[in-house]
C-alpha positions, 0 to 999 in steps of 0.5 A: 859169929865170924862169917868164915867160922860160921861157914866152916861149922856148916861144912863140918855138919854137912860132912857129918851127914855124909859120914852117917850116910856111909855108915848106913850103907855099910849096915845095909850092905851087911844085911842085904845084897846090894850089888853096887856097894863094895863093903871094903871100899865103902868102909875105907870111904867111911873111915877116911871121911869120918876122920878127915871131913868131920873130926879133923876139920872140926878140931882144926877149925876149933883150935884156930878159932877158939884157941888162937887170938884174932890176929892169928886166926885172921891169917888167910893161910888158915882159910886155904889150909882148911879148904884143902882139908875139905877138898881132899876129904871130899876127894876121898869120899868120892873115890874110895867107894868105887875103887878102894885103895887105888890111884885116885884115892891114894892121891887124895889121901896123900894130898890130905896129909900134905895139907894137914902137915902144913897146917900143923906147922903153921899152927904150932908156930902161931900158938907159941907166939900167942898168949895162951895158957901153958896147959892149953899150949901143951895139949894143943902142941902134943895133939898136933905132934901125935897127929903127925906120928899117927900118919905113920900108920896109913903110910905103912898100910898104903905100902903094904897094899901097893907092894902086895906085901901082906903081913898080918902083924905089920898090917895090924900094928900099922892100923893100931898105931894110927888109931891109937895116936888119933884117938888117944892122942890127937882127938883126946888132947885136942878136946881138952885143949879146947875144954881148958881154953874155956875153963881156965879164965874162970878157974881158981889158981889151985884148979889151974895147977891141977889142970896143968898136972893133968895135962902133963900126965895125959900127954905122957900117957900116950906113947907108952900106952900104945904098946898095949895094942901092939901085936908082936911075937917078940919082946912081949915082956918088955912091951908089957912093962912099958904098957904098965907105965902107960897104964899107971899114967892113964890111971893117974890122969883119971884121978887128976881129972876127978880132982879137977872136977871136984875143985871146980864143981861150980864152974863149967864151960857151959851154962848149967841148964843148957843142952850144951852142958848135957852134951858135955856131960855125955862126952866126959862120961864117955871119956871116963869109960874110955880111960877105964877100958884102956887101962883094963887092957893091961891084963893080957887075958882081957887084951886078947879077948878085946882085940880079938872081938871085932864088935868090942873094937868097933864099940870102943872106936865108936865110944870115942868117936861119937860118945866122946869127941862128937858130943864134945864138938856139938857141945861147943857148937851149942855154946857158941850159938851154932844152933838156936836152942830155943827152937823146938825143931832144933831141940828135937834134932839134937835130942834125936841125934844124941839118942841115936848115939846112945842107942848105937853104943848100947847095942854095940856093948850088948853085942860085944858082951854077948859074943864074949859069953857066946850068947850073941843074937841075930837081932843085933845087926838089925838093931845096928842098922836101925841105929845107923838110920837114926844117926843119919836122920839125926845128922840131917835134922841137925843140918836142917836146924843149922840152916834154919838158924843161919836163915834166922840170923840173916833176917835179924 
């Protein structure tokens, strides 16, 4: 593995540990009185660093090193831009816990966006010059476009907080625009760009056609489906019809996803018996659940319940962030030998972290359902605290396993 790529992978895993630490602190502050933890400030640190230091850095890095040919990924500018993403993300992690949205944290978040914009511009220019399959290029380019569009949300939120112009509808819409174009746009399309980049070289012509059709449907579904989550008192009927278009596209995307799997059921991007394949399976199951839940919000009564139920929202966000995206990133990491899967400690670390994700998602699911049926229990915050501790422990174990693998490779 290239030394630079190896370094960035190690840094992303360190960042995952920091994200998990913030999550543990939030769950601790929810249960206990901890004077030095400001819940809102730590929540801002957790969310900003999770997006910037873990997922964005990991996906940007993988898009460069997995999708672009070597003559493009060897450009020094990518090293500077990835370093900029890392430094500004660490800046947000160091400032948000202590001051929330204030001068330094806003400076670092603004610099993060500035560096990310430059990365987007350079990457899109290069991918159009590179010899890449049209479906991969389509998904990667739209992932970058939706990343840029998503930044409208934080800009609006910063304006609301700085100007003290608090409007609940504007704030909620700004937040949901950001989350939608990140989760259903940038995250999802980047994952499938990386997935198809590995699948297409081994796929049959019929499968390649299905892959391209699926990619078009998925890219087109993002914009109309944003109206499913917008809060508004006006144009409700118009928004619902636009949302219906998004819902139909989501359903067709899911149908084409299954067509693709059935067309190439013997060809996958990972060896059949590997842990990478298991993680990939978990990721795709989470994707299917995500698409079904997203399409279900076209029903107004269900949408009101879901968007009014905080545990349900948190459950969905974690389903995508941990269940879909994180599992997929780790599956790629396993397939490119980031971890030594033959080592017992490494296997234990991966199983422990994966089990923690499943335990966390199951707890959030039961808590959300319990609130909907007014049968909630005080035990759920404690279970989520345990899940957070397990996620942090699992992340540290994986980081230790990674360092063991690096040390072993240096000795060879």
